[in-house]
C-alpha positions in Angstrom: -22.8 16.7 -37.7 -19.3 16.9 -36.7 -16.7 19.7 -37.6 -14.3 18.2 -40.4 -10.8 18.5 -38.3 -7.2 19.1 -40.7 -4.3 17.3 -40.5 -0.6 19.1 -39.6 2.3 18.9 -41.6 4.5 15.7 -40.6 7.5 18.1 -41.2 5.7 21.1 -39.0 6.3 20.7 -35.2 3.6 22.2 -33.2 5.9 24.7 -31.1 7.4 27.6 -33.9 11.4 27.9 -33.8 12.4 24.2 -33.1 14.7 24.0 -35.7 13.8 24.1 -39.5 14.7 23.6 -43.1 18.1 25.1 -44.0 18.3 28.4 -45.2 18.4 28.1 -49.3 21.2 29.5 -51.7 21.3 33.3 -52.1 18.6 34.3 -55.2 19.9 34.6 -58.4 19.2 37.2 -61.0 16.9 34.8 -62.8 14.1 35.1 -60.2 10.4 34.9 -61.5 8.4 37.7 -60.8 5.0 37.8 -59.2 3.5 39.0 -62.2 4.9 37.5 -64.9 2.7 34.7 -64.9 3.8 33.3 -69.1 7.1 34.2 -68.6 9.0 30.8 -69.6 12.7 30.3 -68.1 15.5 28.9 -70.0 19.5 28.9 -69.1 20.9 32.0 -70.4 23.7 30.8 -72.1 21.1 28.6 -74.2 18.4 31.6 -74.4 19.4 33.0 -78.0 19.7 29.3 -79.8 17.4 27.0 -78.0 14.2 26.4 -79.1 11.4 27.5 -76.5 10.5 24.5 -74.5 7.2 22.8 -74.7 5.7 22.9 -71.1 2.8 19.8 -70.9 -0.2 21.4 -69.2 -0.3 18.5 -66.4 0.4 19.2 -62.7 2.5 16.7 -60.8 1.5 15.6 -57.2 3.3 14.4 -54.7 1.0 13.2 -52.1 1.9 12.1 -48.6 -1.7 11.0 -47.7 -2.3 14.4 -45.7 -5.7 16.6 -46.1 -3.9 19.2 -47.4 -2.8 17.6 -50.9 -5.6 15.5 -50.8 -7.9 19.0 -50.9 -5.8 20.4 -53.8 -6.0 17.2 -55.9 -10.0 17.5 -55.4 -9.7 21.0 -56.8 -7.8 19.7 -59.6 -10.0 16.6 -60.4 -13.3 18.7 -59.8 -12.6 21.6 -61.9 -10.5 19.0 -64.9 -7.4 19.5 -64.4 -5.2 17.0 -65.2 -3.0 15.3 -62.6 -0.7 12.8 -62.3 0.2 11.5 -58.5 3.5 10.1 -57.2 2.3 8.8 -54.0 5.2 8.7 -51.2 3.6 5.9 -49.3 4.0 3.6 -52.0 7.2 1.6 -52.1 7.0 1.2 -55.8 6.2 4.7 -57.0 8.5 6.4 -59.7 11.3 7.7 -58.8 11.6 11.8 -59.8 14.9 12.2 -61.9 15.8 14.6 -64.7 14.2 11.7 -67.1 10.9 11.3 -65.2 10.6 15.3 -65.0 11.5 16.2 -69.0 13.0 15.1 -72.1 13.0 16.0 -75.6 10.5 15.9 -78.6 10.9 16.8 -81.8 14.6 18.3 -80.9 12.3 20.7 -78.3 13.2 20.4 -74.6 9.9 19.3 -72.9 8.7 19.7 -69.0 6.1 16.9 -68.7 4.8 19.4 -65.7 3.3 23.2 -65.5 3.1 23.0 -61.9 4.1 20.4 -59.0 2.0 20.1 -55.5 4.1 18.8 -52.8 3.2 18.1 -48.8 5.7 20.7 -48.1 9.2 21.9 -48.9 11.3 19.4 -48.4 9.3 16.0 -49.0 12.1 14.4 -50.7 14.1 15.3 -47.5 16.8 18.5 -48.6 19.8 16.8 -49.4 18.4 13.5 -51.4 18.8 13.4 -55.7 15.1 13.5 -55.7 15.1 17.1 -54.1 17.7 18.3 -56.1 16.5 17.0 -59.5 13.2 18.6 -59.2 14.6 22.0 -57.6 16.7 22.1 -60.9 13.7 21.4 -63.3 11.8 23.8 -61.5 14.5 26.2 -62.4 15.1 25.3 -65.8 11.6 25.5 -67.1 10.1 28.4 -64.5 7.5 25.9 -63.3 6.2 26.9 -60.0 5.8 24.8 -56.6 3.2 24.8 -54.4 3.8 24.0 -50.5 0.6 22.5 -49.6 1.2 22.6 -45.7 4.1 23.9 -43.5 5.1 26.1 -40.9 6.5 29.3 -40.8 10.7 29.6 -40.9 13.3 30.7 -42.7 13.3 28.1 -45.2 10.3 29.3 -47.3 11.2 33.1 -46.7 9.2 33.7 -43.3 10.1 34.5 -39.4 9.8 32.1 -36.7 6.6 32.4 -35.3 8.8 32.8 -32.0 10.4 35.8 -34.0 7.4 38.5 -34.0 4.3 35.7 -35.8 1.9 33.9 -34.6 0.5 30.1 -34.2 -2.4 28.5 -32.6 -5.9 27.5 -33.6 -7.5 29.7 -36.4 -11.2 29.1 -35.3 -13.4 31.7 -36.0 -10.5 34.2 -36.9 -10.6 36.6 -39.6 -7.9 36.6 -42.4 -7.5 39.4 -45.3 -6.3 39.4 -48.6 -3.3 41.5 -49.0 -2.9 44.3 -52.0 -0.5 41.7 -53.8 -2.9 39.0 -53.4 -6.0 40.6 -54.9 -3.8 42.4 -57.6 -2.3 38.6 -58.0 -3.7 34.9 -57.9 -6.9 36.0 -55.1 -8.3 39.4 -56.9 -11.4 37.3 -57.8 -11.8 37.7 -53.7 -13.6 40.5 -51.6 -10.9 40.8 -49.1 -12.0 39.2 -45.5 -12.1 35.0 -44.6 -13.1 33.5 -42.0 -11.6 30.8 -40.8 -14.6 28.2 -39.8 -15.8 27.2 -36.1 -18.3 24.6 -36.4 -17.8 22.8 -33.4 -16.1 25.0 -30.7 -15.1 21.5 -28.7 -12.9 20.7 -31.7 -10.1 22.4 -33.0 -10.4 22.6 -36.7 -7.7 24.6 -38.1 -4.2 25.1 -36.6 -1.8 27.7 -38.7 1.7 29.1 -38.6 1.9 33.0 -38.9 5.0 34.4 -39.9 6.5 37.8 -41.1 7.6 37.7 -44.3 11.8 38.3 -45.2 12.7 39.2 -48.6 12.0 37.8 -51.3 8.6 36.8 -49.6 5.3 38.4 -50.8 2.4 37.9 -48.5 -1.2 37.1 -50.6 -3.1 36.0 -47.2 -2.4 37.5 -43.5 -3.7 38.4 -39.9 -2.6 40.3 -37.5 0.3 39.1 -35.8 -0.8 40.8 -31.8 2.2 43.3 -31.7 0.5 45.9 -34.3 1.5 44.1 -38.0 0.4 41.6 -40.3 1.8 37.9 -40.5 1.1 36.0 -43.6 -0.6 32.9 -43.6 0.1 32.1 -47.7 2.6 33.9 -49.7 5.2 33.5 -52.9 8.8 33.0 -52.2 11.2 33.3 -54.9 14.7 32.3 -54.2 17.4 30.2 -56.2 15.7 31.1 -59.5 12.5 29.0 -58.3 8.9 30.5 -57.0 7.0 28.4 -54.1 3.5 29.1 -53.0 3.9 28.5 -49.2 0.9 27.9 -47.7 1.3 27.7 -43.2 -2.2 26.5 -42.3 -3.9 23.1 -41.9 -6.9 22.8 -44.1 -9.0 20.2 -45.6 -11.0 19.7 -48.7 -14.5 20.5 -47.2 -13.9 24.0 -45.0 -14.6 27.2 -46.8 -11.9 28.6 -46.4 -10.0 26.5 -48.7 -13.4 26.5 -50.9 -12.3 30.1 -51.1 -9.0 29.9 -51.8 -8.6 26.9 -54.3 -9.3 28.6 -57.2 -6.4 31.1 -56.4 -3.9 28.2 -55.7 -4.9 26.4 -58.7 -4.5 29.5 -60.9 -0.9 30.6 -59.0 0.3 26.8 -59.8 -1.2 26.9 -63.8 0.3 30.5 -64.3 -3.4 31.1 -64.9 -3.1 28.8 -68.1 -4.8 25.2 -67.4 -7.3 22.3 -69.0 -10.2 22.6 -66.9 -12.9 25.2 -65.9 -14.8 26.4 -62.9 -17.8 28.3 -61.7 -19.8 28.9 -58.8 -23.4 27.7 -59.4 -26.8 27.9 -57.5 -29.5 26.7 -58.3 -33.4 26.6 -56.8 -36.2 24.1 -57.5 -39.6 24.9 -55.9 -41.0 21.7 -56.0 -44.7 20.9 -55.2 -46.2 24.7 -57.3 -49.6 24.5 -57.1 -50.4 21.7 -54.9 -50.9 21.5 -51.4 -48.4 19.6 -49.1 -49.2 17.4 -46.0 -48.2 18.7 -42.5 -46.0 17.0 -40.2 -47.9 16.3 -36.6 -46.4 17.3 -33.7 -48.2 15.0 -31.3 -48.4 12.3 -33.6 -44.5 12.6 -34.8 -45.5 11.5 -38.3 -47.2 12.5 -41.6 -51.1 12.3 -42.0 -51.1 10.6 -45.5 -47.8 8.2 -44.7 -48.3 4.6 -44.5 -47.2 4.6 -41.0 -49.5 7.5 -39.2 -51.9 6.1 -38.0 -55.1 8.3 -37.8 -56.0 11.1 -40.1 -55.5 11.8 -43.7 -53.1 13.7 -46.4 -56.0 16.5 -46.4 -55.9 17.3 -42.8 -54.6 20.6 -42.5 -52.2 21.0 -45.5 -49.5 23.8 -46.4 -50.4 25.6 -49.5 -48.5 29.0 -50.5 -51.2 32.2 -51.2 -51.5 34.8 -53.1 -49.4 36.9 -50.5 -46.8 34.3 -50.9 -46.7 34.3 -54.5 -46.1 38.4 -54.3 -43.3 37.6 -51.5 -41.5 35.1 -53.6 -41.4 37.9 -56.8 -40.4 40.6 -54.9 -37.7 38.4 -53.0 -36.4 37.6 -56.3 -36.0 41.2 -57.2 -34.5 42.3 -53.9 -32.1 39.5 -54.3 -31.3 38.9 -57.7 -31.7 35.4 -57.9 -34.3 33.7 -60.0 -36.1 30.7 -58.7 -37.3 27.7 -60.9 -41.1 27.0 -60.7 -41.7 22.8 -60.5 -45.4 22.6 -61.2 -48.3 20.4 -61.4 -51.0 22.2 -63.0 -53.7 19.4 -62.6 -53.6 20.0 -58.4 -54.1 23.4 -59.4 -57.1 23.1 -61.3 -58.4 20.4 -58.1 -57.9 23.3 -56.0 -59.5 25.4 -57.8 -62.5 23.2 -58.2 -62.8 22.4 -54.7 -63.0 26.0 -53.6 -65.6 27.8 -55.6 -63.8 27.6 -58.9 -60.8 30.4 -58.0 -57.2 29.9 -57.1 -55.5 33.1 -56.1 -52.6 32.0 -56.0 -52.7 30.6 -59.5 -53.7 34.0 -60.6 -50.8 35.6 -58.9 -48.4 33.2 -60.2 -49.3 33.3 -63.6 -49.5 37.6 -63.4 -45.8 37.3 -62.4 -44.9 33.9 -65.2 -42.2 36.1 -66.7 -40.4 36.7 -63.2 -39.6 32.8 -62.5 -38.5 29.4 -64.7 -41.1 26.8 -65.0 -40.0 23.2 -65.1 -42.6 20.2 -65.4 -43.5 18.3 -62.7 -46.2 16.0 -64.3 -49.7 17.0 -64.2 -51.0 15.5 -61.0 -48.3 14.2 -58.9 -48.8 10.7 -59.0 -46.2 7.9 -58.4 -45.2 6.7 -62.0 -43.0 3.6 -61.1 -44.3 0.4 -60.1 -47.9 0.3 -58.4 -47.8 0.7 -55.2 -49.0 -1.9 -53.0 -49.5 -0.3 -49.5 -51.3 -2.8 -47.7 -47.6 -3.1 -45.9 -45.4 -0.7 -44.1 -43.4 0.4 -45.9 -45.0 -0.1 -49.5 -44.0 -2.8 -52.4 -44.4 -3.3 -56.1 -47.3 -4.7 -56.5 -47.0 -8.2 -58.7 -49.3 -10.1 -61.1 -50.7 -13.1 -61.3 -47.5 -14.4 -62.8 -45.2 -12.8 -60.0 -44.3 -10.2 -62.3 -43.9 -6.5 -61.2 -46.9 -4.0 -61.9 -45.9 -0.6 -63.8 -47.4 2.5 -64.0 -48.1 2.5 -68.3 -45.9 4.8 -70.9 -50.0 6.0 -71.6 -50.2 7.7 -68.1 -46.4 8.1 -67.6 -46.5 10.5 -70.8 -50.0 12.1 -70.4 -49.1 13.4 -67.1 -46.1 15.3 -68.9 -47.8 16.4 -72.0 -51.0 17.4 -69.6 -49.0 19.8 -67.5 -47.3 20.9 -70.7 -50.8 21.9 -72.3 -51.9 23.4 -69.1 -48.7 25.7 -69.2 -49.4 26.6 -73.0 -53.1 28.0 -72.0 -51.9 30.0 -69.5 -49.3 31.8 -71.4 -46.7 30.1 -69.2 -43.2 29.6 -71.0 -41.6 26.0 -70.2 -39.2 24.3 -71.7 -40.1 20.8 -72.8 -36.8 19.0 -72.7 -37.1 19.5 -68.7 -38.9 17.3 -66.4 -38.9 16.2 -62.7 -41.6 13.6 -61.8 -43.3 13.4 -58.5 -41.1 12.1 -56.0 -38.5 11.6 -58.8 -40.8 8.1 -59.5 -40.0 6.1 -62.0 -36.6 6.0 -61.7 -34.9 3.5 -59.5 -36.0 3.8 -55.9 -34.6 1.4 -53.6 -35.2 -0.6 -51.7 -38.7 -1.6 -52.7 -37.9 -0.7 -56.8 -34.5 -1.5 -57.9 -34.9 -0.7 -61.7 -36.2 1.9 -63.5 -40.1 1.9 -64.8 -39.5 0.2 -68.1 -41.9 2.7 -69.5 -40.1 5.6 -68.5 -37.8 6.3 -70.9 -40.5 5.5 -74.0 -42.8 8.4 -72.3 -39.5 10.9 -71.9 -39.0 10.0 -75.9 -42.6 11.4 -76.8 -42.3 14.1 -75.0 -39.1 15.4 -75.9 -37.9 15.1 -72.4 -33.8 15.0 -72.6 -32.8 15.8 -68.8 -35.3 14.5 -65.8 -34.5 15.4 -62.2 -32.8 12.8 -59.8 -32.3 13.0 -56.0 -28.6 13.7 -55.8 -29.0 12.1 -52.1 -30.1 8.6 -54.0 -28.0 8.8 -57.2 -25.2 11.8 -56.9 -23.9 10.5 -60.8 -25.8 11.5 -64.0 -27.5 8.7 -65.9 -29.1 7.7 -69.0 -32.7 7.0 -69.2 -33.2 5.8 -72.7 -31.8 8.9 -74.8 -32.5 11.5 -71.9 -29.8 12.0 -68.8 -30.5 12.7 -65.1 -29.8 15.7 -63.8 -29.2 15.1 -60.0 -30.4 17.6 -57.6 -29.6 18.2 -53.8 -32.4 18.2 -51.3 -32.1 21.2 -48.8 -33.0 20.2 -45.1 -36.1 22.7 -45.4 -38.6 19.9 -44.9 -41.0 19.6 -47.6 -44.3 18.7 -44.3 -43.9 21.6 -42.1 -44.7 25.3 -42.3 -43.5 27.1 -39.2 -40.6 27.2 -37.6 -41.8 25.2 -34.6 -42.7 22.6 -36.7 -39.3 22.0 -38.5 -37.5 21.9 -35.4 -39.9 19.3 -33.8 -40.0 16.9 -37.1 -35.6 17.8 -36.8 -35.7 16.7 -33.2 -37.7 13.3 -34.1 -35.2 12.8 -36.5 -32.2 13.6 -34.9 -32.2 13.1 -31.4 -31.7 10.1 -29.3 -34.5 7.8 -28.2 -33.5 8.4 -24.5 -34.0 12.2 -25.6 -37.6 11.8 -26.9 -36.5 11.2 -30.8 -37.2 8.4 -32.8 -33.2 7.1 -32.5 -32.9 6.8 -36.2 -29.8 9.0 -35.8 -28.4 6.3 -33.8 -29.0 3.4 -35.9 -28.0 5.3 -39.1 -23.9 4.9 -39.4 -24.2 8.2 -41.3 -26.1 10.4 -39.2 -25.2 11.8 -35.5 -27.5 12.6 -32.8 -28.5 15.8 -31.6 -26.5 16.6 -27.9 -29.9 17.9 -26.4 -32.9 18.7 -28.5 -33.4 22.2 -29.9 -35.7 24.7 -28.5 -38.5 24.5 -30.9 -39.0 28.3 -30.4 -35.3 29.5 -31.6 -33.7 25.7 -33.3 -34.6 26.7 -36.7 -32.8 30.1 -36.6 -30.3 29.3 -34.3 -29.2 26.1 -35.6 -30.7 24.7 -38.4 -30.5 28.0 -40.9 -26.8 28.5 -40.2 -26.1 24.5 -41.1 -28.3 24.5 -44.0 -26.9 27.6 -45.4 -23.2 26.0 -44.8 -24.1 23.0 -46.4 -25.7 24.7 -49.4 -23.0 27.2 -49.9 -20.3 23.9 -49.5 -22.1 23.1 -53.1 -21.6 26.5 -54.6 -18.1 26.5 -53.8 -17.1 23.2 -54.8 -17.7 23.9 -59.0 -21.2 21.7 -58.4 -23.6 22.9 -61.0 -26.2 20.5 -59.5 -29.7 22.2 -58.3 -31.2 22.2 -54.6 -34.4 21.4 -54.4 -37.0 22.6 -51.7 -41.3 22.6 -51.7 -43.8 25.2 -52.5 -44.5 25.1 -48.6 -41.1 26.8 -48.0 -42.5 29.8 -49.4 -46.0 29.5 -47.0 -47.1 30.4 -44.0 -43.5 31.2 -42.3 -41.3 31.3 -45.5 -38.6 29.4 -44.1 -36.5 28.9 -47.4 -35.7 32.8 -47.3 -33.5 32.7 -44.3 -31.6 29.9 -45.6 -31.3 31.5 -49.0 -30.8 35.3 -47.9 -27.5 34.0 -45.4 -26.2 31.6 -48.2 -26.5 35.2 -50.8 -25.1 37.0 -47.9 -22.1 34.7 -47.3 -21.3 34.2 -50.9 -21.3 38.1 -51.7 -19.2 39.0 -48.9 -16.2 36.4 -49.8 -16.0 37.3 -54.0 -15.8 40.3 -56.0 -17.6 41.5 -58.4 -16.3 39.5 -61.6 -17.3 36.1 -59.9 -20.7 35.9 -59.4 -22.8 33.3 -58.8 -24.3 31.6 -61.7 -27.9 30.3 -62.1 -28.2 27.5 -64.8 -31.6 26.1 -65.5 -31.8 22.4 -65.5 -30.7 21.7 -68.8 -27.9 23.6 -68.6 -27.0 21.8 -65.5 -27.3 18.5 -67.0 -25.3 19.6 -70.0 -22.5 20.5 -67.6 -22.4 17.1 -66.4 -22.7 15.5 -69.4 -19.7 17.7 -70.8 -17.5 16.9 -67.8 -17.9 13.2 -68.0 -17.0 13.1 -71.1 -14.2 15.1 -70.2 -13.1 12.8 -68.0 -13.6 10.0 -69.4 -11.1 11.2 -72.2 -8.3 12.0 -69.6 -8.5 8.8 -68.2 -8.0 7.1 -71.4 -5.0 9.0 -71.7 -6.6 10.8 -75.2 -5.7 14.1 -74.8 -2.7 16.5 -75.6 -2.3 19.4 -74.0 0.8 21.9 -74.1 2.1 25.5 -74.3 5.1 26.7 -76.1 5.7 30.3 -75.4 2.4 32.1 -75.9 0.7 29.2 -77.9 -1.3 26.8 -76.4 -2.5 23.6 -78.1 -5.0 21.2 -77.5 -6.1 18.2 -78.9 -9.3 15.7 -77.6 -11.0 13.0 -79.3 -13.6 14.2 -81.6 -16.9 15.0 -80.3 -15.8 15.9 -76.9 -15.8 19.6 -75.7 -12.2 20.6 -74.3 -12.6 22.9 -70.7 -10.1 25.6 -70.7 -8.9 28.4 -68.7 -6.6 31.3 -69.8 -5.4 35.1 -69.1 -7.3 38.2 -70.1 -6.3 39.1 -73.5 -6.2 35.7 -74.8 -7.7 34.9 -78.2 -8.7 31.7 -80.3 -7.2 30.6 -83.5 -9.4 30.4 -86.5 -8.3 29.5 -89.8 -7.8 33.0 -90.8 -7.0 35.1 -88.5 -8.2 35.1 -84.6 -11.3 35.3 -82.1 -11.6 36.7 -78.5 -12.0 33.4 -76.6 -13.7 32.4 -73.6 -16.4 34.0 -71.4 -14.8 36.4 -68.4 -15.1 34.9 -65.2 -13.0 35.1 -61.7 -10.2 37.4 -63.5 -9.8 35.0 -66.0 -11.7 33.8 -69.6 -12.7 30.3 -70.1 -15.0 27.9 -72.2 -16.0 24.8 -73.0 -14.6 24.8 -76.9 -13.5 22.3 -79.8 -11.5 22.8 -83.2 -13.1 25.3 -85.6 -14.4 23.5 -88.7 -11.4 22.0 -90.5 -9.5 21.9 -87.6 -8.0 19.2 -85.6 -7.0 20.7 -82.5 -7.8 24.1 -80.5 -5.0 27.0 -80.4 -4.9 29.8 -78.0 -2.9 33.3 -78.7 -1.8 34.1 -75.2 -1.1 37.4 -74.4 2.2 39.2 -74.3 3.7 38.7 -70.5 
């Protein structure tokens, strides 16, 4: 629950103006223009005779252990961009020499790396042989360099901050994307970028905003306090080289970095790279048609739980009404966002039987059935793992006479899946039978009581054509196989299933996140992954003032992290005070304030999220095994990967994919580029792209 602190660069003094790197050599006529993303630089004397060089699509990362390089590395890894790391803290690391950086293949010069990430511009020392070799390599092949975090000084094309810039804590500051940034690598951003200020007691990001000198093009800036603007990110061209200069501290979790990360990678790779990134958000509403138990604010427990003495699970339950369903449909229309209704048809039938044979909620949802996506949540939501022995707290798996675990059988598992599909078909509700979420993710292993999957689960999934079954990302963040099916990890949103009002939510939140001395359970004291609130929340205002912004920030961090995993809540969150909407409204509003119209939210259904994770796992395995070859020669990109492995590729608008005869448009548009998962066409062994002329 603490804010993340970013580190200060090793080479950057806290006060501007106290020295700096030597001035660079005079600029030459061979400077690369910022807009010439596809240009390849070769020495002019050889231009007429030397073959165009081969540029391998791999990034060189020089790592000093700081948070800035770590953040860029995380972006490369998460989007599928191959990279090689040189650890400056490793005494046995390779030395950067001309032979390490380049060689010749088939008589053609080869650049082994398409871009270089350094901790700062003088990572090897300004007079070292490695510094000289790297700069010569970058000039020869037109290779861009990112200075992950440095300070404002003439060596990177900026005035000292003492000469008219600004330096200090950036928490809460609002920077702006410049016209050059909008026309260049950060065109997918809407314009304004606020720096996070999650904890007023902690300085989370420090920066040096300097005034640009000749040769420097600012991409992100802020007011300098004297009526001008000072730069935080920009491109410095000097001596035939290009550097992206970043002069503020950050880590991989901060929103400002997550928003800028795409542009940093696009600049670094000149818009041509392996890997693909999207901004995803899907929200599953579990237990639709079923009632949810209600938190008891007096006993500090949930009736129906084994440790809640007195009262039953049916004591004042929370269930949507027809008006709540009508509001859900209206909210979707107003927000432009589709919810996934994860339903229990049998629970609806039971409710109807117990309430005079009518169910206005089911009638309203069925009337609006085409407005939603529907996901099978089993017919009556039973626990489908081991047979539970609830004579102890916590429960344990029941054993037979021989001491073996008793399991819910395959027939019952299969019937729960099948009967819910049959119910949907009888109501005209369209359901993709390949998708399933079991009640409480049961059937999958549940630690500590059930360390293995129900052995009958895989067979029941196969019986019903289930290929994608939901799992809990907080327990199992990695996708895995369950027989022939795969899991789809889902993020639990911290809007509790057992509350219908903001006061109930704040009360339960206080119980979990306050110390025993403050009247809480003390769970936050005993859990090393948790932090206690400094004081209990006001139950009248705490949900809106504290919980909503925190939960929206967490969800948005997943969205900006190229994470396709769905989020899940419960139908109770759409009932009574409808607690989910303030969270989603803030996520959507914050997202739309950050991004331009060409970078919309992707809203994948469960099987699409599962397929994305599956493709990524295969791609990462191919990279780790060294079985991918990818390079650019001029305006042609060639990629070879193992048969059956889909290749993630990103390229500029106007790129075409070569066929046996002719070409076709490549990929789909997103964030000003074209990208796709692709593979060789019939009778081809490699993917070849034809880039647009620079």
